[in-house]
One Martini backbone bead per residue (centre of mass of N, CA, C, O) as a GRO file, in nm:
protein
  382
    1MET     BB    1   6.935   7.198  13.611
    2TYR     BB    2   7.100   7.453  13.654
    3LYS     BB    3   7.349   7.356  13.491
    4LEU     BB    4   7.198   7.323  13.224
    5VAL     BB    5   7.116   7.617  13.186
    6ILE     BB    6   7.406   7.728  13.188
    7PHE     BB    7   7.509   7.569  12.953
    8CYS     BB    8   7.302   7.665  12.738
    9PHE     BB    9   7.377   7.966  12.765
   10LEU     BB   10   7.676   7.941  12.672
   11ILE     BB   11   7.610   7.835  12.395
   12TYR     BB   12   7.443   8.077  12.303
   13LEU     BB   13   7.656   8.294  12.345
   14SER     BB   14   7.866   8.173  12.153
   15LEU     BB   15   7.681   8.185  11.897
   16SER     BB   16   7.634   8.485  11.906
   17LEU     BB   17   7.927   8.581  11.879
   18SER     BB   18   7.980   8.443  11.617
   19SER     BB   19   7.764   8.588  11.461
   20CYS     BB   20   7.881   8.870  11.495
   21ASP     BB   21   8.153   8.808  11.353
   22GLU     BB   22   8.020   8.743  11.079
   23GLU     BB   23   7.883   9.022  11.039
   24GLU     BB   24   8.152   9.183  11.039
   25LYS     BB   25   8.266   9.022  10.773
   26LYS     BB   26   8.072   9.144  10.604
   27TYR     BB   27   8.012   9.287  10.310
   28LEU     BB   28   7.895   9.595  10.157
   29VAL     BB   29   8.070   9.579   9.892
   30GLU     BB   30   8.115   9.582   9.528
   31LEU     BB   31   8.254   9.491   9.213
   32ARG     BB   32   8.105   9.547   8.888
   33GLN     BB   33   8.035   9.449   8.589
   34THR     BB   34   7.889   9.612   8.283
   35ASN     BB   35   7.963   9.590   7.968
   36GLU     BB   36   8.113   9.870   7.952
   37PHE     BB   37   8.298  10.057   7.698
   38CYS     BB   38   8.625  10.204   7.627
   39SER     BB   39   8.815  10.340   7.341
   40PHE     BB   40   9.161  10.362   7.210
   41GLU     BB   41   9.351  10.423   6.950
   42ILE     BB   42   9.641  10.266   6.831
   43PRO     BB   43   9.906  10.338   6.673
   44ASP     BB   44  10.125  10.168   6.474
   45ASP     BB   45  10.386  10.339   6.622
   46VAL     BB   46  10.266  10.223   6.896
   47LYS     BB   47  10.327  10.156   7.242
   48CYS     BB   48  10.167  10.086   7.512
   49SER     BB   49  10.163  10.142   7.826
   50SER     BB   50  10.234   9.938   8.130
   51LEU     BB   51  10.233  10.141   8.371
   52CYS     BB   52  10.030  10.389   8.283
   53VAL     BB   53   9.755  10.601   8.318
   54GLN     BB   54   9.625  10.948   8.268
   55LEU     BB   55   9.403  11.159   8.432
   56PHE     BB   56   9.255  11.474   8.314
   57SER     BB   57   9.184  11.831   8.339
   58ASP     BB   58   9.056  12.090   8.093
   59GLU     BB   59   8.820  12.310   8.076
   60GLY     BB   60   8.595  12.069   8.153
   61LYS     BB   61   8.775  11.840   8.038
   62ASP     BB   62   8.853  11.502   7.962
   63TYR     BB   63   9.170  11.321   7.989
   64MET     BB   64   9.418  11.103   7.832
   65ALA     BB   65   9.747  10.958   7.916
   66TYR     BB   66  10.047  10.825   7.747
   67LYS     BB   67  10.327  10.633   7.684
   68ASN     BB   68  10.551  10.562   7.451
   69GLU     BB   69  10.758  10.290   7.461
   70LEU     BB   70  10.936  10.352   7.185
   71GLU     BB   71  10.920  10.660   7.270
   72GLN     BB   72  10.948  11.015   7.327
   73GLU     BB   73  10.613  10.996   7.396
   74ILE     BB   74  10.288  11.166   7.411
   75LEU     BB   75   9.950  11.079   7.450
   76PHE     BB   76   9.627  11.238   7.365
   77TYR     BB   77   9.288  11.210   7.494
   78GLU     BB   78   8.959  11.222   7.456
   79LEU     BB   79   8.729  11.080   7.658
   80ALA     BB   80   8.455  11.091   7.515
   81SER     BB   81   8.561  11.009   7.213
   82GLY     BB   82   8.872  10.875   7.187
   83ASN     BB   83   9.044  11.097   7.063
   84ILE     BB   84   9.315  11.227   6.927
   85ILE     BB   85   9.484  11.554   7.012
   86ASN     BB   86   9.789  11.456   7.086
   87ARG     BB   87  10.152  11.465   7.002
   88ILE     BB   88  10.450  11.436   7.195
   89VAL     BB   89  10.784  11.486   7.076
   90PHE     BB   90  11.107  11.414   7.206
   91PRO     BB   91  11.410  11.473   7.176
   92LYS     BB   92  11.721  11.298   7.233
   93GLU     BB   93  11.856  11.573   7.139
   94GLY     BB   94  11.898  11.873   7.249
   95LYS     BB   95  11.656  12.075   7.217
   96ASN     BB   96  11.395  11.957   7.422
   97SER     BB   97  11.527  11.747   7.574
   98ILE     BB   98  11.550  11.452   7.787
   99ALA     BB   99  11.762  11.389   8.012
  100GLY     BB  100  11.779  11.036   8.008
  101GLY     BB  101  11.496  11.028   7.977
  102PHE     BB  102  11.156  10.867   8.001
  103TRP     BB  103  10.854  10.716   8.165
  104GLY     BB  104  10.724  10.945   8.324
  105PHE     BB  105  10.437  11.159   8.419
  106HIS     BB  106  10.267  11.492   8.471
  107VAL     BB  107   9.939  11.631   8.434
  108VAL     BB  108   9.785  11.935   8.479
  109ASP     BB  109   9.780  12.038   8.175
  110LEU     BB  110   9.819  12.095   7.840
  111ASP     BB  111  10.055  12.328   7.933
  112ASN     BB  112  10.144  12.126   8.194
  113ILE     BB  113  10.427  11.912   8.182
  114TYR     BB  114  10.574  11.668   8.400
  115ILE     BB  115  10.925  11.559   8.349
  116PRO     BB  116  11.119  11.319   8.462
  117SER     BB  117  11.424  11.218   8.472
  118LEU     BB  118  11.562  10.900   8.486
  119TYR     BB  119  11.886  11.007   8.581
  120GLN     BB  120  11.800  11.289   8.676
  121ASN     BB  121  11.748  11.588   8.895
  122ILE     BB  122  11.495  11.654   8.678
  123ILE     BB  123  11.224  11.871   8.593
  124TYR     BB  124  11.022  11.902   8.319
  125VAL     BB  125  10.839  12.175   8.148
  126SER     BB  126  10.577  12.150   7.930
  127ASP     BB  127  10.405  12.206   7.656
  128SER     BB  128  10.186  12.121   7.384
  129ILE     BB  129  10.467  12.114   7.181
  130GLY     BB  130  10.744  12.052   7.359
  131TYR     BB  131  10.823  12.297   7.523
  132ILE     BB  132  11.069  12.400   7.742
  133LYS     BB  133  11.004  12.625   8.003
  134LYS     BB  134  11.133  12.450   8.247
  135THR     BB  135  11.332  12.370   8.535
  136ILE     BB  136  11.370  12.125   8.814
  137SER     BB  137  11.574  12.096   9.092
  138PHE     BB  138  11.677  11.793   9.321
  139GLU     BB  139  11.962  11.704   9.435
  140LYS     BB  140  11.911  11.834   9.731
  141THR     BB  141  11.892  11.918  10.035
  142ASP     BB  142  11.938  12.172  10.276
  143LEU     BB  143  12.116  11.938  10.445
  144GLY     BB  144  12.270  11.762  10.201
  145LYS     BB  145  12.083  11.548  10.099
  146LYS     BB  146  12.046  11.316   9.867
  147LEU     BB  147  11.862  11.269   9.584
  148ILE     BB  148  11.634  11.085   9.364
  149PRO     BB  149  11.515  10.967   9.107
  150PHE     BB  150  11.181  10.939   8.945
  151ILE     BB  151  10.857  10.759   8.873
  152PRO     BB  152  10.583  10.826   8.756
  153GLY     BB  153  10.350  10.552   8.828
  154MET     BB  154  10.525  10.359   9.014
  155TYR     BB  155  10.498  10.515   9.322
  156GLY     BB  156  10.367  10.793   9.232
  157GLU     BB  157  10.250  11.092   9.218
  158ILE     BB  158  10.252  11.413   9.185
  159VAL     BB  159  10.206  11.658   9.447
  160PHE     BB  160  10.013  11.958   9.473
  161ILE     BB  161  10.092  12.208   9.741
  162ASP     BB  162  10.132  12.528   9.764
  163GLY     BB  163  10.399  12.510   9.561
  164LYS     BB  164  10.438  12.197   9.621
  165LEU     BB  165  10.637  11.907   9.559
  166TYR     BB  166  10.539  11.569   9.594
  167ILE     BB  167  10.782  11.317   9.601
  168PRO     BB  168  10.899  11.022   9.534
  169GLN     BB  169  11.095  10.757   9.691
  170THR     BB  170  11.370  10.554   9.725
  171VAL     BB  171  11.616  10.372   9.800
  172ASN     BB  172  11.927  10.520   9.906
  173PRO     BB  173  12.253  10.443   9.815
  174MET     BB  174  12.405  10.713   9.924
  175LEU     BB  175  12.363  10.603  10.244
  176GLY     BB  176  12.454  10.331  10.257
  177ASP     BB  177  12.421  10.167  10.573
  178LYS     BB  178  12.154  10.382  10.597
  179MET     BB  179  11.929  10.321  10.379
  180ILE     BB  180  11.705  10.182  10.553
  181ASN     BB  181  11.679  10.398  10.794
  182GLU     BB  182  11.698  10.699  10.612
  183SER     BB  183  11.511  10.666  10.385
  184PRO     BB  184  11.284  10.841  10.219
  185VAL     BB  185  10.957  10.830  10.075
  186GLY     BB  186  11.004  11.151  10.046
  187ALA     BB  187  10.971  11.481   9.887
  188VAL     BB  188  11.022  11.846   9.877
  189ILE     BB  189  10.937  12.105   9.638
  190ASP     BB  190  10.984  12.449   9.680
  191THR     BB  191  10.897  12.696   9.444
  192LEU     BB  192  10.887  12.955   9.635
  193LEU     BB  193  11.151  12.913   9.834
  194ARG     BB  194  11.365  12.724   9.702
  195ASN     BB  195  11.338  12.427   9.841
  196ASN     BB  196  11.455  12.121   9.991
  197TYR     BB  197  11.292  11.823  10.147
  198ALA     BB  198  11.257  11.567  10.359
  199LEU     BB  199  11.069  11.330  10.474
  200PRO     BB  200  11.031  11.163  10.790
  201MET     BB  201  10.954  10.914  10.642
  202THR     BB  202  11.037  10.581  10.643
  203PHE     BB  203  11.106  10.268  10.599
  204PRO     BB  204  11.021   9.968  10.644
  205TYR     BB  205  11.115   9.645  10.796
  206LEU     BB  206  11.147   9.419  10.524
  207ILE     BB  207  11.454   9.451  10.494
  208THR     BB  208  11.796   9.422  10.431
  209GLN     BB  209  12.109   9.520  10.348
  210GLN     BB  210  12.161   9.237  10.190
  211ASP     BB  211  11.916   9.290   9.978
  212ILE     BB  212  12.055   9.481   9.822
  213GLY     BB  213  12.065   9.397   9.478
  214THR     BB  214  11.832   9.205   9.497
  215LEU     BB  215  11.529   9.063   9.479
  216ALA     BB  216  11.464   9.154   9.779
  217GLY     BB  217  11.471   9.463   9.721
  218THR     BB  218  11.152   9.464   9.633
  219GLY     BB  219  11.031   9.473   9.930
  220LEU     BB  220  11.002   9.818   9.894
  221ASN     BB  221  10.773   9.830   9.722
  222TYR     BB  222  10.541  10.090   9.614
  223TYR     BB  223  10.227  10.281   9.661
  224ARG     BB  224  10.083  10.606   9.633
  225CYS     BB  225   9.824  10.824   9.769
  226PHE     BB  226   9.586  11.111   9.748
  227ASP     BB  227   9.295  11.266   9.934
  228GLY     BB  228   9.369  11.581  10.022
  229GLU     BB  229   9.503  11.499  10.334
  230ARG     BB  230   9.643  11.212  10.259
  231PHE     BB  231   9.884  10.959  10.271
  232VAL     BB  232   9.884  10.633  10.101
  233TYR     BB  233  10.057  10.318  10.167
  234SER     BB  234  10.154  10.044   9.950
  235PHE     BB  235  10.311   9.759  10.032
  236TYR     BB  236  10.368   9.460   9.859
  237TYR     BB  237  10.495   9.299  10.138
  238SER     BB  238  10.228   9.405  10.307
  239ASP     BB  239   9.942   9.440  10.490
  240VAL     BB  240  10.032   9.718  10.558
  241VAL     BB  241   9.901  10.044  10.592
  242TYR     BB  242  10.000  10.386  10.537
  243VAL     BB  243   9.919  10.686  10.721
  244ALA     BB  244   9.972  11.032  10.621
  245ASP     BB  245  10.027  11.325  10.658
  246ILE     BB  246  10.148  11.581  10.480
  247ASN     BB  247  10.425  11.588  10.671
  248HIS     BB  248  10.483  11.307  10.800
  249ARG     BB  249  10.438  11.293  11.136
  250ASN     BB  250  10.173  11.124  11.111
  251ILE     BB  251  10.142  10.772  11.167
  252ARG     BB  252   9.941  10.504  11.040
  253GLU     BB  253   9.846  10.167  11.099
  254CYS     BB  254   9.694   9.928  10.864
  255ASP     BB  255   9.528   9.627  10.847
  256ILE     BB  256   9.525   9.492  10.497
  257LYS     BB  257   9.377   9.195  10.447
  258SER     BB  258   9.337   8.949  10.227
  259ALA     BB  259   9.126   8.679  10.153
  260TYR     BB  260   9.359   8.582   9.915
  261VAL     BB  261   9.582   8.581  10.166
  262ASP     BB  262   9.809   8.448  10.367
  263ASP     BB  263  10.107   8.535  10.262
  264VAL     BB  264  10.379   8.777  10.261
  265ASP     BB  265  10.690   8.746  10.083
  266VAL     BB  266  10.996   8.815  10.041
  267PRO     BB  267  11.204   8.765   9.822
  268ASN     BB  268  11.458   8.570   9.718
  269GLN     BB  269  11.788   8.675   9.694
  270GLY     BB  270  11.900   8.412   9.524
  271LEU     BB  271  11.741   8.489   9.281
  272THR     BB  272  11.833   8.496   8.908
  273ASP     BB  273  11.668   8.330   8.737
  274PRO     BB  274  11.412   8.424   8.535
  275ASN     BB  275  11.231   8.171   8.571
  276GLU     BB  276  11.238   8.162   8.883
  277VAL     BB  277  11.122   8.441   8.927
  278PHE     BB  278  10.852   8.394   8.784
  279LYS     BB  279  10.761   8.156   8.954
  280TYR     BB  280  10.759   8.299   9.221
  281ASN     BB  281  10.555   8.528   9.148
  282VAL     BB  282  10.321   8.331   9.094
  283GLU     BB  283  10.328   8.154   9.380
  284HIS     BB  284  10.309   8.446   9.513
  285SER     BB  285  10.206   8.692   9.713
  286ARG     BB  286  10.072   9.031   9.651
  287TYR     BB  287  10.065   9.362   9.629
  288GLY     BB  288   9.953   9.685   9.519
  289LYS     BB  289   9.804   9.937   9.430
  290ILE     BB  290   9.667  10.261   9.542
  291TYR     BB  291   9.340  10.421   9.544
  292TYR     BB  292   9.144  10.717   9.504
  293ASP     BB  293   8.790  10.783   9.535
  294LYS     BB  294   8.628  11.089   9.523
  295TYR     BB  295   8.329  11.004   9.440
  296ARG     BB  296   8.316  10.758   9.688
  297ASP     BB  297   8.517  10.760   9.927
  298VAL     BB  298   8.745  10.549   9.842
  299TYR     BB  299   8.958  10.255   9.835
  300TYR     BB  300   9.202  10.079   9.623
  301ARG     BB  301   9.335   9.751   9.659
  302ILE     BB  302   9.570   9.558   9.512
  303VAL     BB  303   9.566   9.198   9.441
  304TYR     BB  304   9.803   8.907   9.430
  305PRO     BB  305   9.759   8.595   9.412
  306ALA     BB  306   9.827   8.290   9.421
  307ASN     BB  307   9.964   8.064   9.177
  308ASP     BB  308   9.982   7.831   8.956
  309PHE     BB  309  10.217   7.692   8.768
  310ASP     BB  310  10.248   7.789   8.415
  311GLU     BB  311  10.414   7.772   8.121
  312ASN     BB  312  10.165   7.906   7.944
  313LEU     BB  313  10.180   8.161   8.072
  314SER     BB  314  10.207   8.472   8.105
  315ARG     BB  315  10.508   8.681   8.157
  316ILE     BB  316  10.370   8.956   8.262
  317ARG     BB  317  10.120   8.823   8.435
  318LYS     BB  318   9.881   8.745   8.625
  319LYS     BB  319   9.566   8.591   8.603
  320ASN     BB  320   9.490   8.742   8.880
  321PHE     BB  321   9.271   8.958   9.089
  322SER     BB  322   9.210   9.190   9.347
  323ILE     BB  323   8.986   9.428   9.530
  324ILE     BB  324   9.011   9.639   9.788
  325ILE     BB  325   8.769   9.797   9.994
  326LEU     BB  326   8.776  10.132  10.139
  327ASP     BB  327   8.729  10.349  10.361
  328LYS     BB  328   8.816  10.650  10.498
  329GLU     BB  329   8.925  10.465  10.764
  330LEU     BB  330   9.038  10.184  10.651
  331ASN     BB  331   8.797   9.993  10.609
  332ILE     BB  332   8.677   9.698  10.528
  333ILE     BB  333   8.399   9.664  10.271
  334GLY     BB  334   8.555   9.498  10.037
  335GLU     BB  335   8.598   9.215   9.788
  336THR     BB  336   8.719   9.153   9.451
  337LEU     BB  337   8.721   8.892   9.224
  338PHE     BB  338   8.863   8.846   8.922
  339PRO     BB  339   8.893   8.727   8.633
  340ASP     BB  340   9.070   8.543   8.424
  341ASN     BB  341   9.239   8.688   8.165
  342VAL     BB  342   9.125   9.007   8.117
  343PHE     BB  343   9.297   9.213   8.288
  344VAL     BB  344   9.478   9.536   8.366
  345PRO     BB  345   9.545   9.674   8.666
  346GLU     BB  346   9.771   9.894   8.582
  347LEU     BB  347   9.525   9.992   8.398
  348LEU     BB  348   9.366  10.281   8.534
  349PHE     BB  349   9.061  10.473   8.600
  350ILE     BB  350   8.873  10.759   8.742
  351THR     BB  351   8.530  10.846   8.768
  352ASP     BB  352   8.194  10.934   8.810
  353LYS     BB  353   8.111  10.644   8.666
  354GLY     BB  354   8.386  10.493   8.757
  355LEU     BB  355   8.582  10.212   8.709
  356TYR     BB  356   8.862  10.167   8.487
  357ILE     BB  357   8.965   9.865   8.314
  358SER     BB  358   9.180   9.698   8.139
  359THR     BB  359   9.145   9.446   7.859
  360ASN     BB  360   9.471   9.412   7.758
  361ASN     BB  361   9.481   9.105   7.767
  362GLU     BB  362   9.652   8.858   7.587
  363ARG     BB  363   9.428   8.626   7.700
  364ASN     BB  364   9.211   8.769   7.587
  365PRO     BB  365   8.977   8.705   7.338
  366ASP     BB  366   8.931   9.039   7.295
  367PHE     BB  367   9.202   9.113   7.202
  368ASP     BB  368   9.332   9.442   7.073
  369GLU     BB  369   9.621   9.598   6.970
  370ASP     BB  370   9.460   9.872   6.842
  371PHE     BB  371   9.334   9.889   7.139
  372LEU     BB  372   9.241  10.071   7.429
  373LYS     BB  373   9.060   9.898   7.677
  374PHE     BB  374   8.761   9.963   7.891
  375GLU     BB  375   8.590   9.871   8.185
  376ARG     BB  376   8.316   9.933   8.363
  377ILE     BB  377   8.309   9.972   8.723
  378GLU     BB  378   8.098   9.904   8.989
  379LEU     BB  379   7.983  10.034   9.295
  380LYS     BB  380   7.809   9.806   9.514
  381GLU     BB  381   7.563   9.721   9.700
  382PHE     BB  382   7.412   9.445   9.876
   0.00000   0.00000   0.00000
């Protein structure tokens, strides 16, 4: 009888612990569609950027901007009305041109627009009519290490802190056989002291030297956000998210694994055929950008689950994605899987009203190439 009681107690304890584990895995929040939209008319001579849109404020009003992919032009919209308020076209040559052209930019306000050159270590600062007021050079650090050009919106925005510009960096080929071990994830341009220095954080060991220059080299692609105190890095082929203080001396690793991902593997370096590359990207999981929502004090990490390959699918993007929701301590508090072929997760912005994600997916039945359209997504507790 005594043994039976002990046996029953152990079963009860086991079930209780299981129940606690299940409770811990329950999500606290989710992202819900609202069927509320805002839209911005796209002029006939413009192709909307597929890289990113940028939201910014100036004198109490909110604005959105994006680059015309067809020209060296930035379009500005008033957020409340959806109306175009300005179009800045930069000449391709001569005075006020951007040497090497540009893909990304960062707007501080309507009269201070920071535009890094695509191929040169120069940031151009433009006013609202396209006049280049000044240039900022970041050719090398004070220790003589060469820095490389960057694209805002692809790896993270420029962050301004006390007269310093924190810029993202990618693996630096000028470091030769040390490029994997010594490439910094970012650099600082101190506009007050007029010096440049590399941040001490380097890239994680996700690829090898032999992968550089192959498809596997994309294994170090990442995106970073800034929450006012810390930089948070999402590497696309790793469950791990890296949290760094402003000076990047204290680094913390957080395992942020999606419920919709089994494994993330760096692409095969031997793939060269475009069709095979596309097929691989469809059939394998990866992560995407990470954003900080200052209004709700949470982070959003985009996830691209593995899909079955379909020849008829769009070759621009995967059919679906999810978003992991993280609290301020980088604990997973929710994850929402979005419907197939509706949204473009690369195009989003955040306001006090919610998260807005573009519905300009070419396979969306409501797609209209004449408008850049966003649906408001709410963060709700269960």
